[in-house]
Backbone as CSV, one residue per row, in Angstrom:
resi,resn,N_x,N_y,N_z,CA_x,CA_y,CA_z,C_x,C_y,C_z
1,UNK,16.179,-0.971,-11.740,16.954,-1.744,-10.789,16.789,-1.152,-9.397
2,UNK,16.662,-2.007,-8.429,16.472,-1.571,-7.047,17.811,-1.092,-6.487
3,UNK,17.812,0.145,-5.976,19.021,0.700,-5.384,18.957,0.523,-3.879
4,UNK,20.063,0.116,-3.298,20.103,-0.053,-1.850,21.040,0.981,-1.246
5,UNK,20.674,1.458,-0.091,21.471,2.416,0.649,22.291,1.636,1.667
6,UNK,23.639,1.745,1.646,24.448,0.950,2.573,24.210,1.280,4.047
7,UNK,23.677,2.469,4.356,23.412,2.831,5.748,22.158,2.159,6.277
8,UNK,21.196,1.890,5.393,19.944,1.254,5.808,20.084,-0.257,5.759
9,UNK,19.318,-0.909,6.604,19.317,-2.368,6.621,18.046,-2.928,6.005
10,UNK,17.251,-2.064,5.414,16.003,-2.469,4.785,15.706,-1.524,3.634
11,UNK,14.787,-1.934,2.770,14.416,-1.114,1.624,12.915,-1.265,1.380
12,UNK,12.278,-0.177,0.952,10.862,-0.199,0.598,10.782,-0.383,-0.915
13,UNK,10.376,-1.540,-1.344,10.303,-1.873,-2.765,9.315,-0.957,-3.480
14,UNK,8.264,-0.579,-2.799,7.227,0.247,-3.418,7.807,1.581,-3.891
15,UNK,8.747,2.146,-3.160,9.359,3.412,-3.566,10.033,3.271,-4.922
16,UNK,10.775,2.202,-5.096,11.496,1.986,-6.350,10.546,1.721,-7.507
17,UNK,9.524,0.933,-7.272,8.581,0.602,-8.341,7.787,1.837,-8.755
18,UNK,7.387,2.644,-7.789,6.669,3.881,-8.103,7.588,4.833,-8.873
19,UNK,8.843,4.938,-8.467,9.789,5.806,-9.175,9.955,5.355,-10.629
20,UNK,10.021,4.053,-10.852,10.128,3.539,-12.219,8.883,3.875,-13.034
21,UNK,7.718,3.731,-12.422,6.462,4.041,-13.120,6.373,5.533,-13.438
22,UNK,6.794,6.376,-12.500,6.778,7.823,-12.731,7.736,8.169,-13.871
23,UNK,8.914,7.568,-13.893,9.860,7.809,-14.988,9.256,7.401,-16.326
24,UNK,8.597,6.265,-16.350,7.993,5.778,-17.578,6.908,6.747,-18.069
25,UNK,6.069,7.235,-17.132,4.986,8.149,-17.504,5.523,9.531,-17.900
26,UNK,6.621,9.961,-17.262,7.204,11.268,-17.584,7.698,11.299,-19.026
27,UNK,8.208,10.179,-19.517,8.696,10.145,-20.901,7.547,10.268,-21.905
28,UNK,6.331,9.946,-21.480,5.182,10.025,-22.374,4.545,11.415,-22.416
29,UNK,4.909,12.269,-21.466,4.335,13.616,-21.401,4.998,14.548,-22.402
30,UNK,4.260,15.536,-22.882,4.892,16.572,-23.722,5.953,17.324,-22.910
31,UNK,7.020,17.737,-23.566,8.127,18.396,-22.864,7.688,19.665,-22.143
32,UNK,6.779,20.424,-22.744,6.324,21.666,-22.115,5.646,21.406,-20.784
33,UNK,4.893,20.321,-20.705,4.206,19.978,-19.467,5.153,19.311,-18.473
34,UNK,6.027,18.454,-18.953,6.929,17.692,-18.084,7.859,18.606,-17.286
35,UNK,8.241,19.736,-17.854,9.179,20.606,-17.127,8.529,21.282,-15.915
36,UNK,7.194,21.318,-15.858,6.509,21.925,-14.721,6.138,20.924,-13.631
37,UNK,6.335,19.653,-13.887,5.931,18.631,-12.916,7.135,18.180,-12.117
38,UNK,6.986,18.197,-10.799,8.060,17.738,-9.908,7.858,16.255,-9.634
39,UNK,8.880,15.481,-9.955,8.829,14.032,-9.730,8.526,13.703,-8.270
40,UNK,9.164,14.431,-7.381,8.988,14.129,-5.958,7.536,14.325,-5.527
41,UNK,6.851,15.322,-6.071,5.434,15.529,-5.736,4.589,14.356,-6.211
42,UNK,4.848,13.908,-7.427,4.085,12.789,-7.986,4.360,11.518,-7.186
43,UNK,5.634,11.260,-6.893,5.998,10.043,-6.164,5.411,10.030,-4.755
44,UNK,5.498,11.148,-4.042,4.965,11.157,-2.679,3.448,11.036,-2.670
45,UNK,2.783,11.663,-3.624,1.329,11.529,-3.722,0.968,10.056,-3.902
46,UNK,1.655,9.390,-4.818,1.363,7.979,-5.091,1.721,7.093,-3.894
47,UNK,2.873,7.316,-3.296,3.311,6.468,-2.180,2.392,6.599,-0.968
48,UNK,1.792,7.759,-0.790,0.859,7.933,0.325,-0.447,7.182,0.116
49,UNK,-0.654,6.666,-1.086,-1.879,5.925,-1.387,-1.630,4.446,-1.666
50,UNK,-0.405,4.007,-1.456,-0.037,2.610,-1.682,0.576,2.023,-0.411
51,UNK,0.464,0.708,-0.232,1.060,0.093,0.954,2.575,-0.044,0.797
52,UNK,3.320,0.062,1.890,4.768,-0.153,1.800,5.073,-1.645,1.679
53,UNK,6.167,-1.968,1.006,6.627,-3.353,0.873,8.110,-3.380,1.231
54,UNK,8.402,-3.600,2.500,9.778,-3.576,2.977,10.428,-4.946,2.867
55,UNK,11.741,-4.922,2.656,12.531,-6.151,2.628,13.876,-5.869,3.288
56,UNK,14.417,-6.901,3.968,15.718,-6.750,4.611,16.684,-7.863,4.197
57,UNK,16.285,-8.717,3.262,17.170,-9.775,2.756,16.963,-9.900,1.251
58,UNK,17.876,-10.584,0.590,17.757,-10.770,-0.860,16.524,-11.591,-1.203
59,UNK,16.225,-12.582,-0.375,15.033,-13.406,-0.602,13.764,-12.581,-0.397
60,UNK,13.771,-11.770,0.624,12.636,-10.884,0.882,12.454,-9.865,-0.227
61,UNK,13.571,-9.392,-0.756,13.529,-8.440,-1.855,12.849,-9.059,-3.073
62,UNK,13.268,-10.267,-3.433,12.667,-10.950,-4.582,11.179,-11.232,-4.341
63,UNK,10.849,-11.642,-3.122,9.452,-11.924,-2.782,8.592,-10.668,-2.923
64,UNK,9.079,-9.551,-2.391,8.306,-8.309,-2.429,8.185,-7.770,-3.857
65,UNK,9.224,-7.954,-4.675,9.144,-7.521,-6.070,8.070,-8.322,-6.797
66,UNK,8.065,-9.639,-6.595,7.046,-10.484,-7.236,5.652,-10.126,-6.739
67,UNK,5.541,-9.880,-5.443,4.247,-9.512,-4.868,3.747,-8.198,-5.458
68,UNK,4.630,-7.226,-5.592,4.251,-5.933,-6.153,3.813,-6.086,-7.606
69,UNK,4.548,-6.886,-8.360,4.194,-7.090,-9.765,2.877,-7.844,-9.904
70,UNK,2.659,-8.808,-9.049,1.452,-9.638,-9.149,0.214,-8.924,-8.601
71,UNK,0.337,-8.377,-7.401,-0.830,-7.841,-6.702,-1.090,-6.348,-6.926
72,UNK,-0.040,-5.575,-7.186,-0.200,-4.119,-7.183,0.131,-3.440,-8.507
73,UNK,0.439,-4.182,-9.549,0.857,-3.561,-10.804,-0.198,-2.600,-11.350
74,UNK,-1.439,-3.027,-11.412,-2.507,-2.172,-11.944,-2.801,-1.005,-11.013
75,UNK,-2.779,-1.262,-9.718,-3.060,-0.202,-8.749,-1.963,0.859,-8.784
76,UNK,-0.708,0.432,-8.933,0.398,1.392,-9.012,0.218,2.298,-10.224
77,UNK,-0.093,1.707,-11.372,-0.290,2.500,-12.590,-1.438,3.489,-12.417
78,UNK,-2.528,3.045,-11.811,-3.686,3.907,-11.590,-3.365,5.046,-10.628
79,UNK,-2.707,4.726,-9.525,-2.389,5.742,-8.522,-1.397,6.754,-9.085
80,UNK,-0.433,6.308,-9.865,0.526,7.240,-10.473,-0.189,8.148,-11.470
81,UNK,-1.129,7.605,-12.216,-1.912,8.423,-13.143,-2.703,9.484,-12.369
82,UNK,-3.300,9.090,-11.252,-4.029,10.052,-10.412,-3.075,11.092,-9.833
83,UNK,-1.867,10.669,-9.483,-0.877,11.593,-8.926,-0.510,12.667,-9.954
84,UNK,-0.317,12.259,-11.208,-0.031,13.245,-12.251,-1.184,14.225,-12.405
85,UNK,-2.400,13.720,-12.363,-3.567,14.600,-12.489,-3.634,15.581,-11.328
86,UNK,-3.365,15.110,-10.124,-3.416,15.975,-8.942,-2.332,17.039,-8.991
87,UNK,-1.145,16.662,-9.400,-0.038,17.617,-9.463,-0.260,18.620,-10.590
88,UNK,-0.831,18.187,-11.691,-1.093,19.096,-12.808,-2.131,20.148,-12.444
89,UNK,-3.077,19.813,-11.573,-4.085,20.801,-11.158,-3.446,21.938,-10.380
90,UNK,-2.358,21.655,-9.674,-1.718,22.642,-8.809,-0.348,23.053,-9.338
91,UNK,-0.224,23.340,-10.607,1.083,23.670,-11.188,1.716,24.904,-10.561
92,UNK,0.912,25.854,-10.139,1.461,27.089,-9.583,1.600,27.057,-8.065
93,UNK,1.273,25.931,-7.460,1.378,25.794,-6.008,2.835,25.920,-5.580
94,UNK,3.067,26.709,-4.548,4.417,26.874,-4.032,4.771,25.655,-3.189
95,UNK,5.961,25.153,-3.397,6.405,23.964,-2.682,7.862,24.148,-2.288
96,UNK,8.141,24.120,-0.995,9.500,24.248,-0.508,10.013,22.851,-0.157
97,UNK,11.079,22.401,-0.824,11.567,21.045,-0.558,12.146,20.902,0.845
98,UNK,12.034,19.706,1.369,12.607,19.410,2.675,14.078,19.052,2.522
99,UNK,14.882,19.560,3.422,16.290,19.197,3.465,16.538,18.431,4.743
100,UNK,17.708,17.861,4.886,17.995,17.012,6.042,17.775,17.735,7.358
101,UNK,18.216,19.000,7.446,18.033,19.735,8.702,16.562,19.953,9.003
102,UNK,15.775,20.269,7.970,14.357,20.508,8.176,13.617,19.233,8.546
103,UNK,14.026,18.116,7.996,13.400,16.839,8.333,13.631,16.527,9.804
104,UNK,14.846,16.781,10.284,15.137,16.539,11.698,14.294,17.437,12.592
105,UNK,14.135,18.706,12.185,13.322,19.634,12.977,11.869,19.169,13.022
106,UNK,11.348,18.764,11.892,9.959,18.322,11.813,9.752,17.066,12.633
107,UNK,10.659,16.090,12.501,10.481,14.830,13.222,10.633,15.027,14.723
108,UNK,11.535,15.903,15.153,11.675,16.118,16.592,10.493,16.912,17.138
109,UNK,9.952,17.824,16.350,8.802,18.615,16.801,7.539,17.772,16.873
110,UNK,7.374,16.836,15.968,6.164,16.020,15.966,6.257,14.834,16.897
111,UNK,7.459,14.468,17.287,7.619,13.295,18.144,7.061,13.548,19.541
112,UNK,7.404,14.683,20.145,6.941,14.986,21.497,6.493,16.443,21.575
113,UNK,5.268,16.728,21.165,4.807,18.116,21.268,4.593,18.495,22.725
114,UNK,5.122,19.661,23.118,4.933,20.088,24.498,3.552,20.727,24.650
115,UNK,3.152,20.936,25.869,1.794,21.422,26.126,1.587,22.843,25.612
116,UNK,2.640,23.688,25.636,2.502,25.052,25.134,2.248,25.052,23.631
117,UNK,2.971,24.214,22.912,2.766,24.121,21.468,1.361,23.647,21.174
118,UNK,0.903,22.657,21.924,-0.440,22.114,21.723,-1.497,23.180,21.995
119,UNK,-1.327,23.972,23.076,-2.292,25.019,23.410,-2.328,26.088,22.339
120,UNK,-1.151,26.532,21.870,-1.124,27.582,20.855,-1.732,27.088,19.546
121,UNK,-1.502,25.819,19.213,-2.094,25.255,18.003,-3.611,25.225,18.117
122,UNK,-4.113,24.795,19.281,-5.557,24.751,19.488,-6.167,26.145,19.450
123,UNK,-5.489,27.143,20.046,-6.000,28.503,20.032,-6.021,29.059,18.613
124,UNK,-4.944,28.808,17.859,-4.896,29.284,16.479,-6.007,28.643,15.665
125,UNK,-6.222,27.371,15.850,-7.256,26.663,15.099,-8.631,27.207,15.445
126,UNK,-8.910,27.352,16.748,-10.244,27.789,17.135,-10.489,29.242,16.739
127,UNK,-9.492,30.099,16.794,-9.712,31.489,16.420,-9.890,31.626,14.912
128,UNK,-9.171,30.819,14.136,-9.302,30.899,12.689,-10.605,30.314,12.196
129,UNK,-11.078,29.279,12.845,-12.235,28.559,12.346,-13.523,28.867,13.102
130,UNK,-13.469,29.757,14.085,-14.662,30.032,14.883,-15.757,30.691,14.056
131,UNK,-15.373,31.455,13.052,-16.412,32.108,12.253,-17.156,31.115,11.371
132,UNK,-16.551,29.951,11.112,-17.193,28.933,10.298,-17.900,27.852,11.139
133,UNK,-17.291,27.514,12.245,-17.809,26.437,13.082,-18.051,26.958,14.489
134,UNK,-19.240,27.376,14.771,-19.550,27.862,16.099,-20.180,26.742,16.895
135,UNK,-19.721,26.532,18.126,-20.293,25.461,18.939,-21.781,25.686,19.145
136,UNK,-22.554,24.644,19.027,-23.978,24.694,19.256,-24.793,25.115,18.050
137,UNK,-24.134,25.439,16.968,-24.854,25.838,15.752,-24.894,24.668,14.783
138,UNK,-26.065,24.236,14.457,-26.201,23.140,13.485,-26.422,23.731,12.101
139,UNK,-25.966,23.027,11.121,-26.149,23.509,9.738,-27.189,22.706,9.048
């Protein structure tokens, strides 16, 4: 069932459908493996490879659900399967979850990067990668 947030005036149907598919696939996994897989990692991997389907009315919601079932059902299943494979390869990868405060920090930092931040990022990148990519050297 599609859950709506009373604070939002719109909903991304794809998020709900992917979550349902991930839940369905998680029940098919062995318990030993399932306890090491983070749902959020699988869902975000899949959602980054699927188009969003937003709706802001009940009619739009029904339309987007039908569209997702008709046009994207096979692709959703395939992408979720790939997401499980990708997450299983990196079981020991460290992952720090985002919290509301951290999301605000990230969004404000990425919205308007100042020139000092941009310069330091460029310097860090060029100093770290200069031994691999030297200007004027062809491979």
